[in-house]
C-alpha positions as CSV (number, residue, x, y, z in Angstrom):
1,M,102.9,110.3,82.4
2,Y,101.2,109.1,85.7
3,K,101.5,111.7,88.7
4,A,100.2,108.9,91.4
5,V,98.8,105.4,91.4
6,V,96.0,104.6,93.7
7,S,96.0,101.1,94.8
8,D,93.8,98.9,97.1
9,L,95.8,96.4,99.3
10,D,93.8,93.0,99.6
11,G,93.2,90.8,96.2
12,T,95.3,93.8,94.6
13,L,98.9,95.2,96.1
14,L,98.8,91.7,98.6
15,N,98.7,88.2,97.5
16,T,96.5,85.7,98.6
17,Q,98.7,84.9,101.3
18,H,98.3,88.5,102.6
19,Q,101.5,89.7,101.4
20,I,103.4,92.0,99.3
21,S,105.3,89.8,96.5
22,A,108.7,90.8,95.3
23,H,107.5,91.7,92.1
24,T,104.7,94.0,93.3
25,R,107.4,95.4,95.8
26,H,109.8,95.9,93.0
27,T,106.8,97.4,91.1
28,L,106.5,100.1,93.7
29,H,109.6,100.9,94.4
30,R,110.3,101.2,91.0
31,L,107.4,103.6,90.3
32,H,108.7,105.7,93.4
33,Q,112.1,106.1,91.8
34,Q,110.3,107.7,88.8
35,G,108.9,109.7,90.9
36,I,105.3,108.7,90.9
37,Q,103.5,108.9,93.9
38,V,101.9,105.7,94.9
39,V,99.3,105.9,97.1
40,V,97.0,103.1,99.3
41,A,93.1,103.2,99.4
42,T,91.9,100.7,101.6
43,G,89.2,99.6,104.1
44,R,91.4,98.9,106.7
45,H,92.6,101.0,109.4
46,Q,95.9,103.1,109.4
47,V,97.7,101.5,112.0
48,D,97.9,98.0,110.0
49,V,98.6,99.7,106.7
50,Q,101.6,101.7,108.4
51,G,103.0,98.4,109.5
52,I,102.6,97.5,105.6
53,R,103.9,100.8,104.6
54,D,107.1,100.5,107.2
55,A,108.0,97.1,105.4
56,L,107.4,98.7,102.0
57,G,110.8,101.0,103.2
58,L,108.2,103.9,101.2
59,E,107.5,107.4,101.4
60,L,103.1,106.5,100.9
61,F,99.7,108.7,101.7
62,L,96.8,106.2,103.0
63,I,93.8,106.4,102.5
64,T,92.3,103.9,105.6
65,A,88.5,103.1,106.6
66,N,87.0,103.5,103.1
67,G,87.9,107.0,102.3
68,A,87.1,108.6,106.3
69,V,90.9,108.8,107.1
70,I,93.7,110.4,105.0
71,H,97.4,110.5,106.2
72,D,100.2,112.0,104.5
73,P,103.1,110.2,104.8
74,Q,105.4,111.2,107.8
75,D,101.7,110.5,109.3
76,R,100.4,113.6,109.9
77,L,96.6,113.7,110.1
78,I,95.2,115.3,106.4
79,Y,91.5,114.5,106.9
80,N,89.2,112.7,109.7
81,Q,85.3,111.9,108.9
82,V,84.0,110.9,111.7
83,L,80.3,109.4,111.9
84,S,78.4,111.5,114.6
85,P,77.5,109.8,117.8
86,E,74.0,109.9,117.2
87,V,74.4,108.1,114.2
88,A,77.1,105.8,115.2
89,Q,74.3,104.8,118.0
90,E,71.9,104.1,115.7
91,L,74.2,102.1,112.9
92,V,75.1,99.3,115.7
93,E,71.3,99.0,117.1
94,I,69.9,98.5,113.2
95,A,69.0,94.5,112.9
96,R,71.4,92.5,111.0
97,P,71.3,89.0,109.1
98,P,73.4,86.4,111.5
99,E,76.0,86.3,108.3
100,V,77.1,90.3,108.8
101,V,80.0,91.0,111.4
102,L,79.9,94.8,112.4
103,N,83.4,96.0,112.6
104,V,83.8,99.7,113.9
105,Y,87.4,102.0,113.8
106,R,87.1,104.0,117.1
107,G,90.4,106.0,117.0
108,D,93.7,103.5,116.7
109,A,91.1,100.4,118.1
110,W,89.6,97.5,115.9
111,C,86.1,96.8,117.5
112,V,84.2,93.4,117.2
113,E,81.2,91.9,119.0
114,E,82.5,88.4,118.6
115,E,85.0,86.8,117.9
116,Q,86.8,86.0,113.9
117,P,90.0,84.1,113.8
118,G,89.5,84.4,110.1
119,Y,90.3,88.6,110.3
120,L,93.3,87.8,111.6
121,D,95.1,86.5,108.7
122,F,94.2,89.7,106.9
123,H,96.4,91.5,110.0
124,K,98.8,88.9,110.6
125,D,102.0,91.5,109.0
126,S,101.4,94.5,111.0
127,G,100.1,92.5,114.1
128,F,97.1,94.8,114.2
129,G,93.7,92.9,116.2
130,Y,90.4,93.3,117.3
131,Q,89.0,94.3,120.6
132,L,86.2,92.2,121.9
133,V,83.6,94.5,122.6
134,D,79.9,95.5,123.0
135,L,79.3,97.6,120.7
136,I,75.8,98.6,121.9
137,A,77.5,99.7,124.9
138,L,80.2,101.5,123.7
139,D,81.0,105.0,123.6
140,K,80.3,106.5,120.4
141,Q,82.0,109.6,120.4
């Protein structure tokens, strides 16, 4: 018997409309009723994923920011690995091809350097949105 199921969101738990289907919702609830812990692991920010979890009505552990942040089902921080300000500054200054858009999570904020309207389609259920900022000038603490 499995003790836990860990799943990504985009293209896994979420369908092409970036929503949890009725079938997936039913399956997750059945797993929970069987005592199997469901864990969401994603590159998304925890504020965004909390909205999805709340809509499901399940107590889930959240592994977010590509594994850098972990919250328990009561939103208590278990783990948080941030970059040093020096490394963060170096990363935003690295030359990138034009098709690469840098995204930065800073506390509860999602920061981008240019408009990305398509990104918001992924977050319409949670309402989590980005802020336009000058990433080079942004305080890296």
